[in-house]
N, C-alpha and C positions, 0 to 999 in steps of 0.2 A: 394302208398306212402311208402317209406322206412323209418322205424323208426331208430333213432340213436341207436347204440349199447350200451348196459349197460356194465359198468366196474365193475367186481366183485372182491372184496378183498378176498384173500385166508386167511384162518384161520390156516394155517400150522405153525409149529414152525419156519421154515425158513422165512416165510413172516413176522411173528411177530418180529424176530431178525432184519430183514431188516428195518422194521418201526422204531424200537427202535434206530437203528444206525443212521437213517436219522434225527430223532428228536434230538438225542445227538449232531450230527454234526451241526445242525442248532443252538442249544443252545450255543455250543462252539463258533461258528462264531459270534453270537450276543454278547456273553460275551467278546470275544476278541476285537470286535469293540468298545464296551462300555469302556473297559479298556484302549484302545488306545486313545479314546477321553478324558478320565480322565487324563492321564499322558502327553497328548500332550502339548508342550510348548506354552504359550500364545504369540500372535504376539507382537513384541517389540514396545514400545511406541516411538513416534517421539521425538528426543531430541531437545532442544531449538536451534535456529539458532545461529551461532557464532556472537560475538559482532563485532561492526564496526572495521575495520582494520585502526589503527591510522597512518598507512603509506599513507593513501589516504585522499583526500578531494574532495568535489564537488564544482566546480567553475561555477557560473551562470554569463555569460557575456551578457550584453544587451546594446542596443543603443536606447536612447530616440530620437524620430523623431523630426526634425525641422518642425515648422508649419508656413505657410505663413500668411500674414496679420499683423495687428498692435495690440500690447498688448495682445498677447495670454497668457493664464494662463499656468503655468507649470502643468503637470499631477501629480496626486497622484499615487504612485506605491507601491504595496506590492509584495514581493517575499517570498513564504513560501512553506513548505514541509508537505505533508500528508502521512500517512502510507497506506498500502494496503486496510485497512478497511474504509478509509476516515476520520480518526481522525487527527487533526492538530498535528504536531510534533515540528516544529521549524519555526519561522518567521525570515528570514534572513535579510530582510530590509523592512522598512515602511517609505516611503518618503512622508510626509504630513506637512501641516501647523497646528500648535497647538495653535496659538494665534489669536486674533481677530475673524473673521468669519470662520477661517480655520477649526476648529473641526467639524462644521456642515456638511462639505463635506466628512469627513472620511467615513461616511455611504455609500457613492457612491462606495466604494470598497466592493461590496455586499457580495461576497463569503468569503472574509477574515473576515469581520465583523460577518457574520453568524457563521463561525467556531470558532472564538475567543470568541464570546459571551458565547457559551456553555462551552468552556475550562475555561474561567474566573469564570463562575458560579460554576464550579466543584473545584474551589480553585487554578486555574492557575494564573500566573502573569498578571498584567495589562501591556500589551505590548505597548499600546499607550504612556504610561509614561516612560517605560523602554527601548524601542527599537526604537521609531520613531526618525527621523531626518528630516532636511529641504528637500523640493522639489528640484529637479535638473534641470539644464538647458539642452537643447538638447546636446547629446554627448554620448560617450561610458563609461560604468561603469561595475564594476565586484564586486560580493559578493561571499563569499565562505561558505560552510557548513562543519563543522568539525566532523559531526556524533553525535552531542549532541542535546538533545531536549531542550525545553524552560526552563527546570529546570536544565540544564547543566549535565544531565545524559546521558551516552553513549547508543546509540540505537543498535539494531541488524542489521546484514546484511540482505538484502532482497529487495523487490520491494517498491518503493516510487514514489509519484507523485509530480512533481515540478509545482508550479503555479506562473505565472507572470501576475498580474492583474493591469490594469491602467484605471484611470478615470480622465477626465479633465473638469473643470467647463466651461460650454458653448461649450464643445467638445464632444468626444465620450467615450464610455465604451468598453474596450477590455480585453479579457482573453486569455492567452496562457497556455497550460498545457501539460505535457509529463510524462509518466511513465518510470521509469528507474530501472533496477535491479542492485543493488550496492553490490558488493562482493569483490573479490580479483583480478579482472581484470579491466584495464582501459576501459572507454567507453565515447564516445563523440557523441552528437546529435545536429544538427543545426535545429532551429525552424524558420519557415517563419514569416515575420514581418506583421505589421498591421499599422493602422493610427497613433497610439501612440508610439508603440515600433517597430522600423525599422527592428530589427532582434535580435535573441538571440542564444546563444550557451551554451549547458550544457556539461561540461567537468569533468568527474570523473577520477581523475588523481592521480599520486603519489604526496605526499605533497612536496611543494617546500621549 
């Protein structure tokens, strides 16, 4: 069996100078690297997104479907905007009855109620009293968003989710939702219809 060769270190002045040179070079390299890390510029922080471009608006066009039969109730409809994190930003329309037995059915707009309950608990406005209006007959309607939140403050450009929620007494519950990135370019998206909302179109456009 062959033994591995031993490596002997020479103790001559030349060997010692070579060892000292290698140690010095290693120290210099380490020092230089450390110094570079110390003076390296930090990565720039991300700046806030630009504010909403007031030359644009988001139009939500929708059609309430006609129902067959006799004495069909009009659907309750909520159209609202959420930010990318899922926080409610703006309620564009709330078509409900607020007299008689009407208020008891507002809770059928499940998603809107859930979102607005938390917002109101945090000090937000009472949107049932400030934003709601009467239910609508079958037909086409349009609401627009001017890039302001429920407190009338401008929002940033970015990705938002549009909700169109509908519920009808003795009828069905329907939800339509679509993400849109709203910036400085027009964008239009058509949404397929359902039993309560025949169809909808989201049109981010230059303000008319």
